NUBAPA-770245 format. One record per residue (C-alpha): x, y, z; chain. Coordinates in nm, 2 decimals, m for minus. Layout:
BEGIN
{xx->X	yy->Y	zz->Z	c->A} $
...
END
This chain:
BEGIN
{xx->3.11	yy->0.79	zz->m22.74	c->A} $
{xx->3.33	yy->1.09	zz->m22.74	c->A} $
{xx->3.24	yy->1.36	zz->m22.45	c->A} $
{xx->3.17	yy->1.66	zz->m22.66	c->A} $
{xx->2.86	yy->1.41	zz->m22.88	c->A} $
{xx->2.65	yy->1.46	zz->m22.60	c->A} $
{xx->2.58	yy->1.81	zz->m22.70	c->A} $
{xx->2.39	yy->2.04	zz->m22.46	c->A} $
{xx->1.99	yy->2.19	zz->m22.51	c->A} $
{xx->1.78	yy->2.48	zz->m22.42	c->A} $
{xx->1.69	yy->2.44	zz->m22.08	c->A} $
{xx->1.30	yy->2.31	zz->m21.97	c->A} $
{xx->1.08	yy->2.53	zz->m21.74	c->A} $
{xx->0.76	yy->2.46	zz->m21.83	c->A} $
{xx->0.48	yy->2.61	zz->m21.61	c->A} $
{xx->0.24	yy->2.37	zz->m21.37	c->A} $
{xx->m0.10	yy->2.35	zz->m21.41	c->A} $
{xx->m0.27	yy->2.64	zz->m21.22	c->A} $
{xx->m0.35	yy->2.58	zz->m20.89	c->A} $
{xx->m0.52	yy->2.88	zz->m20.72	c->A} $
{xx->m0.73	yy->2.68	zz->m20.48	c->A} $
{xx->m0.54	yy->2.36	zz->m20.48	c->A} $
{xx->m0.45	yy->2.36	zz->m20.11	c->A} $
{xx->m0.75	yy->2.42	zz->m19.97	c->A} $
{xx->m0.93	yy->2.15	zz->m20.20	c->A} $
{xx->m0.65	yy->1.93	zz->m20.12	c->A} $
{xx->m0.72	yy->1.92	zz->m19.73	c->A} $
{xx->m1.08	yy->1.88	zz->m19.85	c->A} $
{xx->m1.02	yy->1.58	zz->m20.07	c->A} $
{xx->m0.87	yy->1.35	zz->m19.76	c->A} $
{xx->m1.24	yy->1.24	zz->m19.67	c->A} $
{xx->m1.33	yy->1.15	zz->m19.99	c->A} $
{xx->m1.03	yy->0.96	zz->m19.98	c->A} $
{xx->m1.12	yy->0.78	zz->m19.67	c->A} $
{xx->m1.46	yy->0.74	zz->m19.80	c->A} $
{xx->m1.34	yy->0.62	zz->m20.10	c->A} $
{xx->m1.07	yy->0.38	zz->m20.01	c->A} $
{xx->m1.35	yy->0.09	zz->m19.97	c->A} $
{xx->m1.53	yy->0.14	zz->m20.29	c->A} $
{xx->m1.19	yy->0.16	zz->m20.51	c->A} $
{xx->m1.08	yy->m0.15	zz->m20.37	c->A} $
{xx->m0.75	yy->0.00	zz->m20.28	c->A} $
{xx->m0.67	yy->m0.30	zz->m19.99	c->A} $
{xx->m0.79	yy->m0.19	zz->m19.72	c->A} $
{xx->m1.04	yy->m0.41	zz->m19.55	c->A} $
{xx->m1.13	yy->m0.19	zz->m19.27	c->A} $
{xx->m1.09	yy->0.18	zz->m19.21	c->A} $
{xx->m1.01	yy->0.19	zz->m18.82	c->A} $
{xx->m0.91	yy->0.51	zz->m18.61	c->A} $
{xx->m0.57	yy->0.45	zz->m18.70	c->A} $
{xx->m0.59	yy->0.46	zz->m19.08	c->A} $
{xx->m0.80	yy->0.78	zz->m19.09	c->A} $
{xx->m0.53	yy->0.96	zz->m18.88	c->A} $
{xx->m0.24	yy->0.78	zz->m19.11	c->A} $
{xx->m0.45	yy->0.91	zz->m19.42	c->A} $
{xx->m0.45	yy->1.27	zz->m19.22	c->A} $
{xx->m0.09	yy->1.28	zz->m19.13	c->A} $
{xx->0.00	yy->1.19	zz->m19.49	c->A} $
{xx->m0.20	yy->1.46	zz->m19.66	c->A} $
{xx->m0.03	yy->1.74	zz->m19.44	c->A} $
{xx->0.32	yy->1.55	zz->m19.52	c->A} $
{xx->0.24	yy->1.56	zz->m19.91	c->A} $
{xx->0.18	yy->1.92	zz->m19.91	c->A} $
{xx->0.45	yy->2.00	zz->m19.70	c->A} $
{xx->0.69	yy->1.76	zz->m19.99	c->A} $
{xx->0.51	yy->1.94	zz->m20.24	c->A} $
{xx->0.73	yy->2.20	zz->m20.44	c->A} $
{xx->0.52	yy->2.53	zz->m20.56	c->A} $
{xx->0.82	yy->2.56	zz->m20.83	c->A} $
{xx->0.87	yy->2.30	zz->m21.00	c->A} $
{xx->1.09	yy->2.44	zz->m21.28	c->A} $
{xx->1.32	yy->2.46	zz->m21.04	c->A} $
{xx->1.36	yy->2.09	zz->m20.99	c->A} $
{xx->1.41	yy->2.06	zz->m21.36	c->A} $
{xx->1.68	yy->2.33	zz->m21.37	c->A} $
{xx->1.85	yy->2.19	zz->m21.10	c->A} $
{xx->1.83	yy->1.83	zz->m21.23	c->A} $
{xx->1.96	yy->1.95	zz->m21.57	c->A} $
{xx->2.25	yy->2.10	zz->m21.41	c->A} $
{xx->2.35	yy->1.83	zz->m21.18	c->A} $
{xx->2.38	yy->1.60	zz->m21.53	c->A} $
{xx->2.56	yy->1.85	zz->m21.71	c->A} $
{xx->2.82	yy->1.92	zz->m21.40	c->A} $
{xx->2.89	yy->1.47	zz->m21.39	c->A} $
{xx->2.94	yy->1.46	zz->m21.75	c->A} $
{xx->3.14	yy->1.77	zz->m21.78	c->A} $
{xx->3.42	yy->1.64	zz->m21.49	c->A} $
{xx->3.38	yy->1.28	zz->m21.64	c->A} $
{xx->3.79	yy->1.22	zz->m21.77	c->A} $
{xx->3.93	yy->1.44	zz->m21.46	c->A} $
{xx->3.72	yy->1.27	zz->m21.17	c->A} $
{xx->3.71	yy->0.91	zz->m21.27	c->A} $
{xx->3.84	yy->0.65	zz->m21.00	c->A} $
{xx->3.94	yy->0.30	zz->m21.05	c->A} $
{xx->3.67	yy->0.06	zz->m21.13	c->A} $
{xx->3.82	yy->m0.33	zz->m21.07	c->A} $
{xx->4.12	yy->m0.19	zz->m21.25	c->A} $
{xx->3.90	yy->m0.03	zz->m21.46	c->A} $
{xx->3.77	yy->0.36	zz->m21.49	c->A} $
{xx->3.50	yy->0.44	zz->m21.28	c->A} $
{xx->3.21	yy->0.48	zz->m21.57	c->A} $
{xx->2.97	yy->0.62	zz->m21.33	c->A} $
{xx->2.83	yy->0.89	zz->m21.53	c->A} $
{xx->2.51	yy->1.02	zz->m21.38	c->A} $
{xx->2.49	yy->1.26	zz->m21.09	c->A} $
{xx->2.37	yy->0.96	zz->m20.89	c->A} $
{xx->2.54	yy->0.70	zz->m20.96	c->A} $
{xx->2.86	yy->0.92	zz->m20.93	c->A} $
{xx->2.75	yy->1.05	zz->m20.57	c->A} $
{xx->2.82	yy->0.68	zz->m20.46	c->A} $
{xx->2.96	yy->0.44	zz->m20.66	c->A} $
{xx->3.31	yy->0.53	zz->m20.70	c->A} $
{xx->3.38	yy->0.53	zz->m20.35	c->A} $
{xx->3.57	yy->0.17	zz->m20.26	c->A} $
{xx->3.40	yy->0.22	zz->m19.84	c->A} $
{xx->3.06	yy->0.25	zz->m19.96	c->A} $
{xx->3.00	yy->m0.03	zz->m19.74	c->A} $
{xx->3.14	yy->0.09	zz->m19.40	c->A} $
{xx->2.92	yy->0.43	zz->m19.52	c->A} $
{xx->2.63	yy->0.30	zz->m19.67	c->A} $
{xx->2.39	yy->0.57	zz->m19.52	c->A} $
{xx->2.60	yy->0.82	zz->m19.70	c->A} $
{xx->2.35	yy->0.68	zz->m20.03	c->A} $
{xx->2.04	yy->0.89	zz->m19.90	c->A} $
{xx->2.25	yy->1.23	zz->m19.99	c->A} $
{xx->2.27	yy->1.11	zz->m20.33	c->A} $
{xx->1.90	yy->1.13	zz->m20.45	c->A} $
{xx->1.83	yy->1.41	zz->m20.68	c->A} $
{xx->1.47	yy->1.56	zz->m20.83	c->A} $
{xx->1.14	yy->1.58	zz->m20.69	c->A} $
{xx->1.25	yy->1.31	zz->m20.42	c->A} $
{xx->1.56	yy->1.48	zz->m20.32	c->A} $
{xx->1.47	yy->1.55	zz->m20.00	c->A} $
{xx->1.43	yy->1.17	zz->m19.92	c->A} $
{xx->1.64	yy->1.03	zz->m19.65	c->A} $
{xx->1.49	yy->0.70	zz->m19.57	c->A} $
{xx->1.64	yy->0.48	zz->m19.24	c->A} $
{xx->1.94	yy->0.75	zz->m19.23	c->A} $
{xx->2.02	yy->0.83	zz->m18.88	c->A} $
{xx->1.89	yy->0.49	zz->m18.74	c->A} $
{xx->2.04	yy->0.19	zz->m18.69	c->A} $
{xx->2.08	yy->m0.12	zz->m18.92	c->A} $
{xx->1.86	yy->m0.44	zz->m18.91	c->A} $
{xx->1.99	yy->m0.68	zz->m19.10	c->A} $
{xx->1.73	yy->m0.97	zz->m19.26	c->A} $
{xx->1.92	yy->m1.28	zz->m19.18	c->A} $
{xx->1.62	yy->m1.50	zz->m19.27	c->A} $
{xx->1.43	yy->m1.53	zz->m19.61	c->A} $
{xx->1.13	yy->m1.68	zz->m19.48	c->A} $
{xx->0.77	yy->m1.49	zz->m19.46	c->A} $
{xx->0.53	yy->m1.72	zz->m19.30	c->A} $
{xx->0.36	yy->m1.50	zz->m19.03	c->A} $
{xx->0.26	yy->m1.15	zz->m19.12	c->A} $
{xx->0.04	yy->m1.04	zz->m18.82	c->A} $
{xx->0.34	yy->m1.15	zz->m18.58	c->A} $
{xx->0.67	yy->m1.15	zz->m18.79	c->A} $
{xx->0.95	yy->m1.34	zz->m18.70	c->A} $
{xx->1.26	yy->m1.16	zz->m18.61	c->A} $
{xx->1.51	yy->m1.17	zz->m18.86	c->A} $
{xx->1.29	yy->m1.12	zz->m19.13	c->A} $
{xx->1.29	yy->m0.84	zz->m19.37	c->A} $
{xx->0.87	yy->m0.80	zz->m19.27	c->A} $
{xx->1.02	yy->m0.75	zz->m18.89	c->A} $
{xx->1.23	yy->m0.49	zz->m18.99	c->A} $
{xx->0.98	yy->m0.28	zz->m19.20	c->A} $
{xx->0.70	yy->m0.25	zz->m19.00	c->A} $
{xx->0.90	yy->m0.11	zz->m18.71	c->A} $
{xx->0.85	yy->0.27	zz->m18.59	c->A} $
{xx->1.21	yy->0.40	zz->m18.58	c->A} $
{xx->1.45	yy->0.46	zz->m18.88	c->A} $
{xx->1.59	yy->0.17	zz->m19.00	c->A} $
{xx->1.86	yy->0.08	zz->m19.26	c->A} $
{xx->1.78	yy->m0.24	zz->m19.35	c->A} $
{xx->2.03	yy->m0.47	zz->m19.54	c->A} $
{xx->2.09	yy->m0.82	zz->m19.59	c->A} $
{xx->2.29	yy->m1.09	zz->m19.46	c->A} $
{xx->2.35	yy->m1.31	zz->m19.76	c->A} $
{xx->2.17	yy->m1.33	zz->m20.10	c->A} $
{xx->1.84	yy->m1.51	zz->m20.11	c->A} $
{xx->1.50	yy->m1.51	zz->m20.25	c->A} $
{xx->1.23	yy->m1.36	zz->m20.04	c->A} $
{xx->0.89	yy->m1.54	zz->m20.16	c->A} $
{xx->0.61	yy->m1.28	zz->m19.94	c->A} $
{xx->0.31	yy->m1.41	zz->m19.84	c->A} $
{xx->0.09	yy->m1.10	zz->m19.85	c->A} $
{xx->0.17	yy->m0.74	zz->m19.96	c->A} $
{xx->0.47	yy->m0.57	zz->m19.76	c->A} $
{xx->0.35	yy->m0.29	zz->m19.59	c->A} $
{xx->0.66	yy->m0.06	zz->m19.52	c->A} $
{xx->0.67	yy->0.19	zz->m19.25	c->A} $
{xx->0.78	yy->0.55	zz->m19.25	c->A} $
{xx->1.20	yy->0.59	zz->m19.24	c->A} $
{xx->1.29	yy->0.27	zz->m19.39	c->A} $
{xx->1.59	yy->0.17	zz->m19.66	c->A} $
{xx->1.58	yy->m0.13	zz->m19.77	c->A} $
{xx->1.94	yy->m0.17	zz->m19.91	c->A} $
{xx->2.02	yy->m0.51	zz->m20.14	c->A} $
{xx->2.42	yy->m0.37	zz->m20.22	c->A} $
{xx->2.68	yy->m0.67	zz->m20.17	c->A} $
{xx->2.44	yy->m0.94	zz->m20.19	c->A} $
{xx->2.20	yy->m1.06	zz->m20.45	c->A} $
{xx->1.85	yy->m1.01	zz->m20.32	c->A} $
{xx->1.53	yy->m1.09	zz->m20.50	c->A} $
{xx->1.12	yy->m1.06	zz->m20.42	c->A} $
{xx->0.97	yy->m1.30	zz->m20.61	c->A} $
{xx->0.67	yy->m1.58	zz->m20.64	c->A} $
{xx->0.48	yy->m1.41	zz->m20.39	c->A} $
{xx->0.34	yy->m1.04	zz->m20.32	c->A} $
{xx->0.49	yy->m0.68	zz->m20.38	c->A} $
{xx->0.59	yy->m0.40	zz->m20.19	c->A} $
{xx->0.35	yy->m0.16	zz->m20.06	c->A} $
{xx->0.42	yy->0.19	zz->m19.92	c->A} $
{xx->0.11	yy->0.33	zz->m19.84	c->A} $
{xx->0.01	yy->0.66	zz->m19.68	c->A} $
{xx->0.39	yy->0.67	zz->m19.54	c->A} $
{xx->0.66	yy->0.89	zz->m19.59	c->A} $
{xx->1.08	yy->0.90	zz->m19.64	c->A} $
{xx->1.11	yy->0.51	zz->m19.80	c->A} $
{xx->1.44	yy->0.45	zz->m19.99	c->A} $
{xx->1.42	yy->0.06	zz->m20.26	c->A} $
{xx->1.75	yy->0.03	zz->m20.38	c->A} $
{xx->1.96	yy->m0.26	zz->m20.52	c->A} $
{xx->1.70	yy->m0.55	zz->m20.50	c->A} $
{xx->1.51	yy->m0.72	zz->m20.81	c->A} $
{xx->1.13	yy->m0.78	zz->m20.82	c->A} $
{xx->0.97	yy->m1.02	zz->m21.02	c->A} $
{xx->0.68	yy->m1.26	zz->m21.09	c->A} $
{xx->0.47	yy->m1.09	zz->m20.83	c->A} $
{xx->0.11	yy->m1.25	zz->m20.81	c->A} $
{xx->m0.23	yy->m1.13	zz->m20.68	c->A} $
{xx->m0.27	yy->m1.25	zz->m20.27	c->A} $
{xx->m0.62	yy->m1.28	zz->m20.11	c->A} $
{xx->m0.56	yy->m1.05	zz->m19.83	c->A} $
{xx->m0.68	yy->m1.09	zz->m19.42	c->A} $
{xx->m0.52	yy->m0.93	zz->m19.15	c->A} $
{xx->m0.16	yy->m0.76	zz->m19.20	c->A} $
{xx->0.06	yy->m0.59	zz->m18.96	c->A} $
{xx->0.18	yy->m0.26	zz->m19.09	c->A} $
{xx->0.38	yy->m0.12	zz->m18.74	c->A} $
{xx->0.44	yy->m0.24	zz->m18.43	c->A} $
{xx->0.12	yy->m0.07	zz->m18.26	c->A} $
{xx->m0.16	yy->m0.16	zz->m18.58	c->A} $
{xx->m0.23	yy->m0.45	zz->m18.82	c->A} $
{xx->m0.55	yy->m0.40	zz->m19.07	c->A} $
{xx->m0.74	yy->m0.58	zz->m19.28	c->A} $
{xx->m0.65	yy->m0.61	zz->m19.67	c->A} $
{xx->m0.83	yy->m0.68	zz->m19.89	c->A} $
{xx->m0.71	yy->m0.90	zz->m20.25	c->A} $
{xx->m0.40	yy->m0.72	zz->m20.39	c->A} $
{xx->m0.31	yy->m0.60	zz->m20.77	c->A} $
{xx->m0.02	yy->m0.75	zz->m20.78	c->A} $
{xx->0.23	yy->m0.44	zz->m20.83	c->A} $
{xx->0.62	yy->m0.47	zz->m20.82	c->A} $
{xx->0.61	yy->m0.16	zz->m20.58	c->A} $
{xx->0.26	yy->0.02	zz->m20.47	c->A} $
{xx->0.28	yy->0.39	zz->m20.37	c->A} $
{xx->m0.01	yy->0.53	zz->m20.25	c->A} $
{xx->m0.10	yy->0.84	zz->m20.08	c->A} $
{xx->0.28	yy->0.87	zz->m20.01	c->A} $
{xx->0.51	yy->1.12	zz->m20.04	c->A} $
{xx->0.91	yy->1.14	zz->m20.06	c->A} $
{xx->0.98	yy->0.80	zz->m20.15	c->A} $
{xx->1.32	yy->0.70	zz->m20.38	c->A} $
{xx->1.38	yy->0.38	zz->m20.61	c->A} $
{xx->1.68	yy->0.35	zz->m20.73	c->A} $
{xx->1.90	yy->0.06	zz->m20.89	c->A} $
{xx->1.62	yy->m0.18	zz->m20.88	c->A} $
{xx->1.50	yy->m0.44	zz->m21.16	c->A} $
{xx->1.12	yy->m0.53	zz->m21.22	c->A} $
{xx->0.98	yy->m0.80	zz->m21.44	c->A} $
{xx->0.68	yy->m1.01	zz->m21.48	c->A} $
{xx->0.42	yy->m0.85	zz->m21.26	c->A} $
{xx->0.07	yy->m0.94	zz->m21.17	c->A} $
{xx->m0.03	yy->m0.59	zz->m21.23	c->A} $
{xx->0.21	yy->m0.27	zz->m21.26	c->A} $
{xx->0.59	yy->m0.30	zz->m21.24	c->A} $
{xx->0.54	yy->0.06	zz->m21.04	c->A} $
{xx->0.21	yy->0.26	zz->m20.96	c->A} $
{xx->0.23	yy->0.53	zz->m20.77	c->A} $
{xx->m0.14	yy->0.67	zz->m20.74	c->A} $
{xx->m0.37	yy->0.88	zz->m20.47	c->A} $
{xx->m0.17	yy->1.22	zz->m20.46	c->A} $
{xx->0.19	yy->1.05	zz->m20.40	c->A} $
{xx->0.39	yy->1.29	zz->m20.46	c->A} $
{xx->0.77	yy->1.39	zz->m20.40	c->A} $
{xx->0.86	yy->1.08	zz->m20.60	c->A} $
{xx->1.24	yy->0.98	zz->m20.79	c->A} $
{xx->1.24	yy->0.66	zz->m20.98	c->A} $
{xx->1.58	yy->0.64	zz->m21.12	c->A} $
{xx->1.85	yy->0.40	zz->m21.24	c->A} $
{xx->1.58	yy->0.06	zz->m21.32	c->A} $
{xx->1.54	yy->m0.16	zz->m21.52	c->A} $
{xx->1.24	yy->m0.27	zz->m21.66	c->A} $
{xx->1.16	yy->m0.58	zz->m21.89	c->A} $
{xx->0.88	yy->m0.83	zz->m22.01	c->A} $
{xx->0.57	yy->m0.62	zz->m21.89	c->A} $
{xx->0.29	yy->m0.46	zz->m22.04	c->A} $
{xx->0.18	yy->m0.15	zz->m21.77	c->A} $
{xx->0.47	yy->m0.12	zz->m21.68	c->A} $
{xx->0.44	yy->0.26	zz->m21.45	c->A} $
{xx->0.12	yy->0.43	zz->m21.33	c->A} $
{xx->0.12	yy->0.77	zz->m21.22	c->A} $
{xx->m0.25	yy->0.83	zz->m21.08	c->A} $
{xx->m0.49	yy->0.61	zz->m21.12	c->A} $
{xx->m0.81	yy->0.82	zz->m21.14	c->A} $
{xx->m0.93	yy->1.08	zz->m21.39	c->A} $
{xx->m1.20	yy->1.23	zz->m21.13	c->A} $
{xx->m0.90	yy->1.24	zz->m20.85	c->A} $
{xx->m0.81	yy->1.57	zz->m20.87	c->A} $
{xx->m0.60	yy->1.54	zz->m20.54	c->A} $
{xx->m0.33	yy->1.39	zz->m20.79	c->A} $
{xx->m0.23	yy->1.75	zz->m20.88	c->A} $
{xx->0.00	yy->1.76	zz->m20.60	c->A} $
{xx->0.15	yy->1.44	zz->m20.82	c->A} $
{xx->0.55	yy->1.55	zz->m20.89	c->A} $
{xx->0.78	yy->1.28	zz->m21.02	c->A} $
{xx->1.15	yy->1.22	zz->m21.14	c->A} $
{xx->1.19	yy->0.95	zz->m21.40	c->A} $
{xx->1.53	yy->0.94	zz->m21.49	c->A} $
{xx->1.82	yy->0.72	zz->m21.65	c->A} $
{xx->1.60	yy->0.42	zz->m21.62	c->A} $
{xx->1.62	yy->0.16	zz->m21.91	c->A} $
{xx->1.27	yy->0.02	zz->m22.04	c->A} $
{xx->1.39	yy->m0.25	zz->m22.19	c->A} $
{xx->1.24	yy->m0.55	zz->m22.36	c->A} $
{xx->0.89	yy->m0.69	zz->m22.39	c->A} $
{xx->0.76	yy->m0.40	zz->m22.27	c->A} $
{xx->0.43	yy->m0.27	zz->m22.38	c->A} $
{xx->0.30	yy->0.09	zz->m22.29	c->A} $
{xx->0.29	yy->0.34	zz->m21.95	c->A} $
{xx->0.65	yy->0.40	zz->m21.90	c->A} $
{xx->0.50	yy->0.65	zz->m21.76	c->A} $
{xx->0.13	yy->0.66	zz->m21.78	c->A} $
{xx->0.04	yy->1.01	zz->m21.64	c->A} $
{xx->m0.26	yy->1.19	zz->m21.47	c->A} $
{xx->m0.29	yy->1.55	zz->m21.31	c->A} $
{xx->0.04	yy->1.65	zz->m21.19	c->A} $
{xx->0.43	yy->1.73	zz->m21.30	c->A} $
{xx->0.64	yy->1.49	zz->m21.46	c->A} $
{xx->0.95	yy->1.51	zz->m21.57	c->A} $
{xx->1.11	yy->1.23	zz->m21.75	c->A} $
{xx->1.45	yy->1.28	zz->m21.83	c->A} $
{xx->1.74	yy->1.08	zz->m22.01	c->A} $
{xx->1.58	yy->0.74	zz->m22.02	c->A} $
{xx->1.64	yy->0.46	zz->m22.24	c->A} $
{xx->1.31	yy->0.32	zz->m22.47	c->A} $
{xx->1.40	yy->0.03	zz->m22.64	c->A} $
{xx->1.07	yy->m0.11	zz->m22.87	c->A} $
{xx->0.77	yy->m0.04	zz->m22.69	c->A} $
{xx->0.47	yy->m0.21	zz->m22.82	c->A} $
{xx->0.23	yy->0.03	zz->m22.82	c->A} $
{xx->0.37	yy->0.34	zz->m22.68	c->A} $
{xx->0.63	yy->0.50	zz->m22.46	c->A} $
{xx->0.51	yy->0.79	zz->m22.27	c->A} $
{xx->0.08	yy->0.83	zz->m22.27	c->A} $
{xx->m0.18	yy->1.07	zz->m22.02	c->A} $
{xx->m0.49	yy->1.18	zz->m21.96	c->A} $
{xx->m0.61	yy->1.51	zz->m21.74	c->A} $
{xx->m0.40	yy->1.75	zz->m21.83	c->A} $
{xx->m0.06	yy->1.65	zz->m21.67	c->A} $
{xx->0.25	yy->1.86	zz->m21.77	c->A} $
{xx->0.51	yy->1.61	zz->m21.90	c->A} $
{xx->0.87	yy->1.75	zz->m21.97	c->A} $
{xx->1.08	yy->1.46	zz->m22.17	c->A} $
{xx->1.38	yy->1.58	zz->m22.19	c->A} $
{xx->1.71	yy->1.39	zz->m22.36	c->A} $
{xx->1.55	yy->1.04	zz->m22.38	c->A} $
{xx->1.67	yy->0.80	zz->m22.63	c->A} $
{xx->1.36	yy->0.69	zz->m22.77	c->A} $
{xx->1.41	yy->0.34	zz->m23.06	c->A} $
{xx->1.08	yy->0.26	zz->m23.19	c->A} $
{xx->0.99	yy->m0.15	zz->m23.30	c->A} $
{xx->0.94	yy->m0.21	zz->m23.71	c->A} $
{xx->0.59	yy->m0.24	zz->m23.61	c->A} $
{xx->0.46	yy->0.07	zz->m23.85	c->A} $
{xx->0.15	yy->0.11	zz->m23.59	c->A} $
{xx->0.39	yy->0.16	zz->m23.26	c->A} $
{xx->0.61	yy->0.49	zz->m23.37	c->A} $
{xx->0.42	yy->0.73	zz->m23.21	c->A} $
{xx->0.56	yy->0.80	zz->m22.83	c->A} $
{xx->0.34	yy->0.95	zz->m22.69	c->A} $
{xx->m0.07	yy->0.84	zz->m22.62	c->A} $
{xx->m0.32	yy->1.05	zz->m22.49	c->A} $
{xx->m0.57	yy->0.76	zz->m22.42	c->A} $
{xx->m0.94	yy->0.86	zz->m22.58	c->A} $
{xx->m0.93	yy->1.21	zz->m22.58	c->A} $
{xx->m1.00	yy->1.43	zz->m22.91	c->A} $
{xx->m0.74	yy->1.66	zz->m23.00	c->A} $
{xx->m0.96	yy->1.96	zz->m22.90	c->A} $
{xx->m0.91	yy->1.84	zz->m22.54	c->A} $
{xx->m0.56	yy->1.73	zz->m22.53	c->A} $
{xx->m0.38	yy->2.07	zz->m22.73	c->A} $
{xx->m0.38	yy->2.24	zz->m22.41	c->A} $
{xx->m0.21	yy->2.00	zz->m22.21	c->A} $
{xx->0.15	yy->2.11	zz->m22.18	c->A} $
{xx->0.38	yy->1.80	zz->m22.32	c->A} $
{xx->0.72	yy->1.91	zz->m22.43	c->A} $
{xx->1.01	yy->1.70	zz->m22.59	c->A} $
{xx->1.33	yy->1.89	zz->m22.57	c->A} $
{xx->1.68	yy->1.73	zz->m22.73	c->A} $
{xx->1.48	yy->1.36	zz->m22.70	c->A} $
{xx->1.66	yy->1.11	zz->m22.97	c->A} $
{xx->1.44	yy->0.93	zz->m23.21	c->A} $
{xx->1.53	yy->0.60	zz->m23.36	c->A} $
{xx->1.37	yy->0.36	zz->m23.64	c->A} $
{xx->1.07	yy->0.65	zz->m23.70	c->A} $
{xx->0.99	yy->0.70	zz->m23.33	c->A} $
{xx->0.80	yy->1.03	zz->m23.28	c->A} $
{xx->0.64	yy->1.23	zz->m23.01	c->A} $
{xx->0.36	yy->1.48	zz->m23.06	c->A} $
{xx->0.36	yy->1.73	zz->m22.86	c->A} $
{xx->0.13	yy->1.99	zz->m22.72	c->A} $
{xx->0.00	yy->2.32	zz->m22.52	c->A} $
{xx->0.15	yy->2.65	zz->m22.59	c->A} $
{xx->0.46	yy->2.72	zz->m22.41	c->A} $
{xx->0.51	yy->3.09	zz->m22.49	c->A} $
{xx->0.42	yy->3.17	zz->m22.12	c->A} $
{xx->0.74	yy->3.04	zz->m22.03	c->A} $
{xx->0.97	yy->3.18	zz->m22.28	c->A} $
{xx->1.09	yy->3.47	zz->m22.06	c->A} $
{xx->1.18	yy->3.24	zz->m21.80	c->A} $
{xx->1.47	yy->3.04	zz->m22.05	c->A} $
{xx->1.69	yy->3.34	zz->m21.98	c->A} $
{xx->1.71	yy->3.26	zz->m21.58	c->A} $
{xx->1.88	yy->2.94	zz->m21.63	c->A} $
{xx->2.14	yy->2.88	zz->m21.80	c->A} $
{xx->2.27	yy->2.58	zz->m21.74	c->A} $
{xx->2.22	yy->2.34	zz->m22.02	c->A} $
{xx->2.13	yy->1.95	zz->m22.02	c->A} $
{xx->2.23	yy->1.66	zz->m22.22	c->A} $
{xx->2.04	yy->1.49	zz->m22.51	c->A} $
{xx->1.94	yy->1.18	zz->m22.59	c->A} $
{xx->2.25	yy->1.12	zz->m22.74	c->A} $
{xx->2.42	yy->1.09	zz->m22.43	c->A} $
{xx->2.15	yy->0.85	zz->m22.26	c->A} $
{xx->2.39	yy->0.56	zz->m22.35	c->A} $
{xx->2.65	yy->0.63	zz->m22.10	c->A} $
{xx->2.38	yy->0.81	zz->m21.84	c->A} $
{xx->2.19	yy->0.49	zz->m21.82	c->A} $
{xx->2.48	yy->0.19	zz->m21.86	c->A} $
{xx->2.47	yy->0.02	zz->m21.52	c->A} $
{xx->2.09	yy->0.06	zz->m21.47	c->A} $
{xx->1.90	yy->m0.21	zz->m21.28	c->A} $
{xx->2.06	yy->m0.39	zz->m20.96	c->A} $
{xx->2.42	yy->m0.38	zz->m20.92	c->A} $
{xx->2.61	yy->m0.64	zz->m20.80	c->A} $
{xx->2.82	yy->m0.44	zz->m20.56	c->A} $
{xx->3.13	yy->m0.63	zz->m20.37	c->A} $
{xx->3.28	yy->m0.50	zz->m20.04	c->A} $
{xx->3.60	yy->m0.30	zz->m20.07	c->A} $
{xx->3.57	yy->m0.21	zz->m20.38	c->A} $
{xx->3.38	yy->0.06	zz->m20.58	c->A} $
{xx->3.03	yy->m0.06	zz->m20.74	c->A} $
END
């Protein structure tokens, strides 16, 4: 594909939902979250003082992470995509004797550097979108996983992945060798952690999944998560100072609950008992990028409760992902918040691609939607059981998406109010014809130390 085929489009600047009393309301909602935890069966069997304090701290962090001007994030993201493609021909470096084809702004930040293995923590400088301030374990020491076992979830063995993620200080977690880790129970990840699988092949499979709950600043990069199953729960340690009673886990690949500043990048996910990625209960400042999704029904849930207005704080960038074989729905399914779904590749969903309820703002920009041959599954969008008289006011926009094989997007909402802002954002993003280049290396990468990845 020639560079000039990736035409420019008008920038997108929809306004987020009006939130005049948001911050006061959100603070008041916290006790409701705590009180409703057991009722909603989200995994906590006993609400001790540690958990209650953790919820309060998570709420404050989420409020600080919330961006009151989400349009600026959309604009900045568009600018970076434009620059990454514009400069491709002059700045490629050799990749195993070939030109480096890392064309999206996240990959171009690190993949063409042959010394990436000696500068692993530079990856934290590469996040874009709403999760842009996520640093994970940057500044902390390295922790090497040498043991793939997970026998003791209450007193984890040193050298295991579980031992690393419960530490209270920032850690950059890497792996000594290729391994398959079967988690006995869900992996409770503490603040300020990076799980970095680059350089080896790491599978989280055939057991429980990853849980990021009431914490902040977590990066998950370069691993494959598959065949995740529900587990019975029990006492599980989530930090050096605390363990708690967990109920039955849902079987999500990655569960983000009441967390903020989370970046999931170059992760391959398939075959999980529940969702591949679920982000709920006032999680915000999230970027999900360069991932590959296959063989699943409920792919990505962003907000789980029509009655939980606390999800108005949710802001998520979903970018450069490949939604591939055997997927049915929820790519993503959104509630309440602001969602920038940009430059993703959608291939033959079985029901719908992007859905939502409760007046979310959804900006679908520069995606490539290829529908299946099923005449009943051509529509990209889905608004659950809501009648048109309700959803016609929701701000759902499609801007230079590419529609193939009869795919179509039903937009809604009045966007005239933002027309005056367009002139302030002159940098233009790339359209759906560029998606093949931008997502070419989605999923877990096979990287070799000493060579560009």
